[in-house]
C-alpha positions in Angstrom: -9.1 -45.5 -51.1 -6.4 -46.6 -48.7 -6.1 -49.8 -46.6 -7.3 -48.0 -43.4 -10.5 -46.9 -45.1 -11.2 -50.5 -46.1 -10.5 -51.7 -42.5 -12.7 -48.9 -41.1 -15.5 -49.8 -43.4 -15.2 -53.5 -42.4 -15.4 -52.5 -38.7 -18.4 -50.3 -39.3 -20.1 -53.2 -41.1 -19.3 -55.7 -38.3 -20.5 -53.2 -35.7 -23.8 -52.6 -37.5 -24.4 -56.4 -37.7 -23.7 -56.8 -34.0 -26.0 -53.8 -33.2 -28.9 -55.4 -35.0 -29.1 -58.0 -32.3 -28.8 -55.4 -29.4 -31.7 -53.0 -30.1 -34.8 -53.6 -27.9 -37.9 -55.1 -29.4 -40.0 -52.0 -28.7 -37.6 -49.9 -30.9 -37.8 -52.5 -33.6 -41.6 -52.4 -33.5 -41.4 -48.6 -34.0 -39.3 -49.1 -37.1 -42.1 -51.0 -38.8 -44.6 -48.2 -38.1 -42.7 -45.2 -39.5 -40.2 -44.5 -42.3 -36.5 -43.7 -41.7 -37.1 -40.1 -42.7 -39.9 -39.9 -40.2 -37.7 -41.4 -37.5 -35.0 -38.8 -38.3 -37.4 -35.9 -37.9 -38.9 -37.4 -34.7 -35.4 -37.7 -33.3 -34.5 -34.2 -34.4 -37.7 -32.7 -32.8 -37.1 -34.7 -29.7 -33.8 -32.9 -29.3 -35.0 -29.6 -30.8 -38.7 -28.9 -30.0 -40.4 -26.0 -31.6 -38.4 -25.8 -34.8 -40.0 -24.6 -38.0 -39.9 -26.8 -41.1 -37.2 -24.8 -42.8 -34.9 -25.3 -39.8 -35.6 -29.1 -39.9 -34.9 -29.2 -43.6 -31.6 -27.3 -43.3 -30.4 -29.3 -40.3 -31.2 -32.7 -41.8 -30.2 -31.8 -45.3 -33.7 -32.5 -46.8 -35.5 -30.6 -49.5 -38.3 -28.3 -48.3 -40.9 -30.3 -50.3 -39.7 -33.6 -48.9 -39.7 -32.2 -45.4 -43.2 -31.0 -45.9 -44.4 -34.4 -47.0 -42.7 -36.2 -44.1 -44.1 -33.7 -41.6 -47.6 -34.1 -43.0 -47.3 -37.8 -42.4 -46.1 -37.3 -38.8 -49.0 -35.0 -38.2 -51.5 -37.5 -39.8 -50.0 -40.3 -37.6 -50.4 -38.0 -34.5 -46.6 -38.1 -33.8 -46.2 -34.3 -34.2 -48.4 -31.3 -34.3 -48.1 -27.7 -35.6 -48.2 -24.7 -33.4 -48.9 -21.2 -34.8 -46.8 -18.4 -33.3 -48.7 -15.9 -31.3 -46.5 -13.1 -32.6 -46.6 -14.0 -36.3 -49.2 -16.5 -37.6 -47.1 -17.2 -40.6 -44.6 -19.0 -38.4 -45.6 -22.6 -37.7 -43.5 -24.5 -35.2 -43.4 -28.3 -34.8 -43.5 -30.3 -31.7 -43.9 -33.9 -30.8 -47.2 -35.1 -29.5 -47.3 -37.5 -26.5 -47.2 -40.4 -28.9 -44.2 -38.7 -30.7 -42.4 -38.2 -27.4 -42.9 -41.9 -26.6 -41.4 -42.8 -30.0 -38.5 -40.5 -29.4 -37.9 -42.0 -26.0 -37.9 -45.5 -27.5 -35.3 -44.4 -30.0 -33.2 -42.7 -27.3 -33.4 -45.8 -25.1 -32.3 -48.0 -28.0 -29.4 -45.7 -28.8 -28.3 -45.7 -25.2 -28.5 -49.5 -25.0 -26.3 -49.7 -28.1 -23.8 -47.2 -26.6 -23.7 -49.2 -23.4 -23.1 -52.4 -25.4 -20.2 -50.8 -27.3 -18.6 -49.3 -24.2 -19.0 -52.4 -22.1 -16.5 -54.2 -24.4 -13.8 -51.6 -23.6 -11.8 -50.6 -20.5 -12.4 -47.2 -19.0 -9.2 -45.9 -20.7 -10.2 -47.3 -24.0 -13.7 -45.7 -23.7 -12.1 -42.3 -23.1 -9.8 -42.9 -26.1 -12.7 -43.9 -28.3 -14.7 -40.9 -27.4 -11.8 -38.6 -28.0 -11.1 -40.1 -31.4 -14.8 -39.9 -32.4 -15.0 -36.2 -31.3 -11.9 -35.5 -33.4 -13.2 -37.4 -36.4 -16.7 -35.9 -36.2 -15.4 -32.4 -35.4 -17.6 -31.6 -32.4 -18.3 -32.8 -28.9 -21.7 -33.7 -27.4 -21.5 -30.5 -25.3 -21.1 -28.3 -28.5 -23.9 -30.2 -30.1 -26.3 -29.7 -27.3 -26.6 -33.3 -26.0 
C-alpha cells in the first residue's frame, strides 16, 4: 500500500463522516425500515425496472439464493412486486410498487443532496476536474451507465 492509497482512504473516511450530517431525515428514516441489501435492490430496480432476479443478482454481485430472500422481503414489505411475462409465464419480472418508488425517490434525493454538498465546495473548474477523474477511476461515465 503506497502513501497515496493511505491519503485517499483518509479522504474517503472524512467525506463519509461529513456526509452523515448532510442526508435528509426522511432518507435516514428509510434506513431504519429496510436493510442495506434491500436498499441496494430498491435503488437498482428504480434505475432498471422490470428486471428478473438473475439479472439483479448478476448486476449487484449477489448469490441467487440471497437475492431471492431479499426480494421476498421487499415483496412482503410491499416495496416491490412480481410480474409474470405474458409470453413466458416462467419469466418473473420485478418492479417497485408505489411505496417502493417513494423509497427510491427518497434515496435519489438524498444522493443528489450529497452530490450538491460536495460540488458546492468546489469551483466550476474543480467540479469538472473531479468528475473527469472519477470517470477515469471508475472506468465509465454516467452516460454509458444509463444515468
